[in-house]
N, C-alpha and C positions, 0 to 999 in steps of 0.2 A: 116323661122323665119324672123322677122322684128325687127331691133334694131334702137333706137335713141341714138346716142352717143353724149355726151356733155362734152366739156373740162371745168372743174370747178376749182375754187380756194378753194372751200370747198363744202361738201354735206353730208346730213344725212337723215336717214329714221327712223321714229318714229311709233311705234304701241302701242296703249293704254298708251300714255304718257311715253313710255320707248324707248330710242334710241336703235335700233337693229343693225344699221350699220352706219358708218361714215368714211369719208376720208377728208384729207386736199386736196392739189392740186392733180389732176388726171382726171379720166374719170368716169362719171356716165352713166350707160347703162340701158336703159329701153328696155325690151325684151318681145316680143310676140311670141308664139309658135303655129305652125300648126300641125295637126295630122300627116301630111305626112312628117314632118321633119326627116331627117336621120342623121346617124353618119357623113356622108360626109359633110352635111351642118353644123353640129356642128363644125367639124374640120376646114372647110373653114372660117366660121364666126369668130371663135376664132383667127385664124391667121390674118385675115383681120383687125380686131379691133386692135390687138396688133402691127401690122405694120403700122397702120394709122398715117401718119405724120401730126399731128395737134398741136405740141408743137414747140415753137420758138427755133432756134439755136442761136449761139452767135451773128449772124448778124440780129436777129430779124425776120427771115423768118421761117414760119411753115415747118420745115424740120426734126423734131425729133419725134419719136414714143413715146407712153406712156411708153414703156419698157425702151427706152433710156433716157427719161426725169425723170424716177424714181418715178413717182407719184403713187397714189393708184387707186383702181377700186372699184366702188360701183355698184352692179348688182341688178336690181329690175324687177320683173315680171310685165308686164302690157298688158293684153290681149286686151285692148281697142285700141291698135295700129292697130288692124285689123278691125276697125270700117268701115262699108260700109254705106254711106249715099245716095246711089243711089235711093232708094225708100223712099219717105216720110221724116219725121223729126226724127224718132226714129232710131238710128244706129242699124245695124245688126252686130252681131259678129260671124257669121257662119264660117268664115275662121279660127277663133281661136280654138285651140284644147280644148276639154272639160277638166276640171281641173284634172280628174283622169289620163289623158294621158299627159297633159301639165306639170304636176309636175315632172314626170320622165325625160322628155326631158330637162326641165329647169335645173334640178339637174345635168344631164349629161353634159350640156353646162357649168354650173358653175364649175364642177370638171375639165373639159378640159381647160377652160379659166385660172383657177388657176394653173394648171400644166404647161401650156404654158407660163404663166406670171412668174412663178418661185417663187411666194410668195403669201401669203394669200390675198384673196379678201373679201370685205365686201358684205353682202347680205341684201336685204329686206326680208320680211316674205311672202312666197307664199300664196296667197289667203286671206291675211289679209287686213283690211282697213288701209292703210298706209298714213302717212303725209310725203311728200318728200320735203326737203328744200335744195336748192342749189344756188350757185353763179356761173352762166355760165360766164366763163372768155373769153372775146373776143368781143362778144359772138361767140362761135364756136359750131355748131350743125351739125351732119352728120347723114343721114338716110341710112341704108343698109337693103335690102331685099334679102334673099338668093335665092329667085326664079328669081330675076332680074340680080343679080351679076353685077351691074353697078360700 
């Protein structure tokens, strides 16, 4: 899995002029899934995101996690995070899991993240044409790939 995590002051996702998910302050997560992703990677990534210290403490230092800061989470599927531009100008998405596999892994990750977070998370609509609106606060953006574990 590959995730782009953004600290936001607000974010929403709209499908066909209908808001399907929105948060005020918190984290917006764009998530791409590979066919080879396992429960171990789901568990690891959920914990990593929730422990990520990207929120300011009382001294103004990024020393608090999203769980500690009390914000929301908006999770959106985005297979294009696995775009490869190695050959030519048309990106290849061969690393991304096909939709019939990706949806199951995405849902398992969403359930795990919500359980670990301890409260409801907001979701985009898998496979839909979505309009994502967010205010990246900081800006703070972190990219995590479960295969690299950096």
